C-alpha positions as a Python dict, from the first residue, in 0.01 Angstrom:
ca = {
    (1, 'M'): (0, 0, 0),
    (2, 'A'): (177, 330, -66),
    (3, 'F'): (32, 572, -318),
    (4, 'S'): (292, 619, -591),
    (5, 'A'): (198, 930, -780),
    (6, 'H'): (376, 1221, -937),
    (7, 'H'): (341, 1538, -732),
    (8, 'W'): (170, 1804, -946),
    (9, 'N'): (56, 2158, -911),
    (10, 'K'): (-207, 2315, -1138),
    (11, 'Q'): (53, 2513, -1335),
    (12, 'Q'): (221, 2189, -1449),
    (13, 'F'): (-104, 2032, -1568),
    (14, 'K'): (-226, 2164, -1906),
    (15, 'P'): (-505, 1978, -2093),
    (16, 'L'): (-514, 2034, -2469),
    (17, 'H'): (-797, 2121, -2709),
    (18, 'D'): (-1144, 2038, -2567),
    (19, 'T'): (-1008, 1780, -2320),
    (20, 'V'): (-1197, 1727, -1993),
    (21, 'I'): (-1016, 1573, -1694),
    (22, 'V'): (-1222, 1450, -1398),
    (23, 'G'): (-1158, 1308, -1055),
    (24, 'E'): (-1371, 1171, -774),
    (25, 'M'): (-1539, 902, -988),
    (26, 'V'): (-1684, 624, -773),
    (27, 'F'): (-1665, 261, -883),
    (28, 'D'): (-1753, 83, -557),
    (29, 'E'): (-2066, -128, -512),
    (30, 'R'): (-2365, 60, -375),
    (31, 'F'): (-2681, -30, -190),
    (32, 'T'): (-3028, 104, -264),
    (33, 'T'): (-3246, 214, 26),
    (34, 'S'): (-3434, -115, -6),
    (35, 'G'): (-3109, -314, 30),
    (36, 'I'): (-3045, -415, -332),
    (37, 'V'): (-2673, -439, -408),
    (38, 'L'): (-2558, -249, -718),
    (39, 'L'): (-2231, -421, -806),
    (40, 'N'): (-1911, -240, -885),
    (41, 'D'): (-1786, -222, -1242),
    (42, 'N'): (-1613, -543, -1349),
    (43, 'G'): (-1537, -404, -1695),
    (44, 'K'): (-1765, -656, -1865),
    (45, 'S'): (-2127, -682, -1762),
    (46, 'T'): (-2194, -583, -1403),
    (47, 'G'): (-2201, -229, -1273),
    (48, 'I'): (-2262, -82, -1616),
    (49, 'R'): (-2402, 266, -1568),
    (50, 'P'): (-2304, 630, -1621),
    (51, 'R'): (-2072, 781, -1360),
    (52, 'W'): (-2038, 1126, -1208),
    (53, 'G'): (-1699, 1294, -1188),
    (54, 'K'): (-1581, 1633, -1071),
    (55, 'I'): (-1401, 1836, -1337),
    (56, 'Y'): (-1039, 1883, -1241),
    (57, 'A'): (-922, 2067, -1555),
    (58, 'V'): (-1037, 2155, -1907),
    (59, 'G'): (-859, 2240, -2229),
    (60, 'P'): (-875, 2589, -2381),
    (61, 'E'): (-1127, 2490, -2652),
    (62, 'Q'): (-1379, 2340, -2406),
    (63, 'K'): (-1677, 2580, -2400),
    (64, 'H'): (-1951, 2368, -2238),
    (65, 'V'): (-1812, 2279, -1895),
    (66, 'K'): (-1572, 2434, -1648),
    (67, 'E'): (-1344, 2331, -1366),
    (68, 'G'): (-1527, 2247, -1043),
    (69, 'Q'): (-1853, 2132, -1207),
    (70, 'W'): (-1979, 1775, -1182),
    (71, 'I'): (-2053, 1584, -1502),
    (72, 'C'): (-2226, 1255, -1568),
    (73, 'V'): (-2042, 1053, -1833),
    (74, 'A'): (-2179, 761, -2038),
    (75, 'H'): (-2047, 424, -1921),
    (76, 'G'): (-1693, 347, -2027),
    (77, 'R'): (-1622, 681, -2191),
    (78, 'W'): (-1320, 753, -1971),
    (79, 'T'): (-959, 639, -1953),
    (80, 'R'): (-827, 397, -1691),
    (81, 'G'): (-687, 687, -1496),
    (82, 'F'): (-359, 824, -1376),
    (83, 'D'): (-257, 892, -1019),
    (84, 'I'): (-139, 1232, -906),
    (85, 'E'): (-81, 1409, -580),
    (86, 'D'): (-153, 1779, -551),
    (87, 'E'): (-237, 2026, -275),
    (88, 'N'): (-554, 1820, -204),
    (89, 'G'): (-363, 1494, -163),
    (90, 'P'): (-352, 1177, -376),
    (91, 'Q'): (-622, 1115, -635),
    (92, 'T'): (-693, 937, -962),
    (93, 'L'): (-778, 1150, -1264),
    (94, 'R'): (-937, 1033, -1588),
    (95, 'K'): (-973, 1184, -1933),
    (96, 'I'): (-1331, 1160, -2049),
    (97, 'D'): (-1481, 1181, -2396),
    (98, 'P'): (-1647, 1527, -2412),
    (99, 'K'): (-1906, 1397, -2662),
    (100, 'D'): (-2037, 1158, -2396),
    (101, 'I'): (-2117, 1409, -2123),
    (102, 'L'): (-2482, 1340, -2034),
    (103, 'L'): (-2551, 1588, -1752),
    (104, 'I'): (-2385, 1884, -1581),
    (105, 'S'): (-2429, 1999, -1221),
    (106, 'D'): (-2271, 2281, -1023),
    (107, 'D'): (-2329, 2085, -702),
    (108, 'M'): (-2224, 1734, -603),
    (109, 'P'): (-2510, 1511, -727),
    (110, 'Q'): (-2675, 1232, -534),
    (111, 'D'): (-2516, 897, -622),
    (112, 'E'): (-2815, 743, -795),
    (113, 'T'): (-2832, 484, -1066),
    (114, 'F'): (-2977, 588, -1402),
    (115, 'S'): (-3143, 260, -1480),
    (116, 'D'): (-3366, 23, -1294),
    (117, 'A'): (-3225, -266, -1498),
    (118, 'I'): (-3081, -551, -1296),
    (119, 'H'): (-2786, -757, -1413),
    (120, 'V'): (-2900, -1112, -1491),
    (121, 'E'): (-2665, -1389, -1596),
    (122, 'A'): (-2737, -1525, -1943),
    (123, 'K'): (-2943, -1843, -1946),
    (124, 'P'): (-2786, -2155, -2095),
    (125, 'S'): (-2911, -2221, -2447),
    (126, 'W'): (-3110, -2526, -2337),
    (127, 'M'): (-3321, -2302, -2106),
    (128, 'Q'): (-3408, -2042, -2372),
    (129, 'H'): (-3738, -2066, -2554),
    (130, 'N'): (-3738, -2048, -2935),
}
């Protein structure tokens, strides 16, 4: 499938206020070293966890993070994304909610989960104890 994105350069891209735009967020399933599958995000119940993203651009009022840093964002606190193509090639960028930045790193973090919780399907009502 062809990547249909607008071709941008940094001068054309101007976030407003305290906006934070990130790229390089990973939504694929992962495997722990012991072989447990951590499912991808289905938008409902599986794969729910914070995600790391690399800051692509920030608005002029953003004082806490800067372009090029990595941030960990609380689950679901980002937009669906928009596709662009710049000097680095095609990529998907997302606007995140600056209030939901959990961690900041100057270096690319290890892709680790932040919870040891395992997704379990809900039991039918007849199997639940009262």
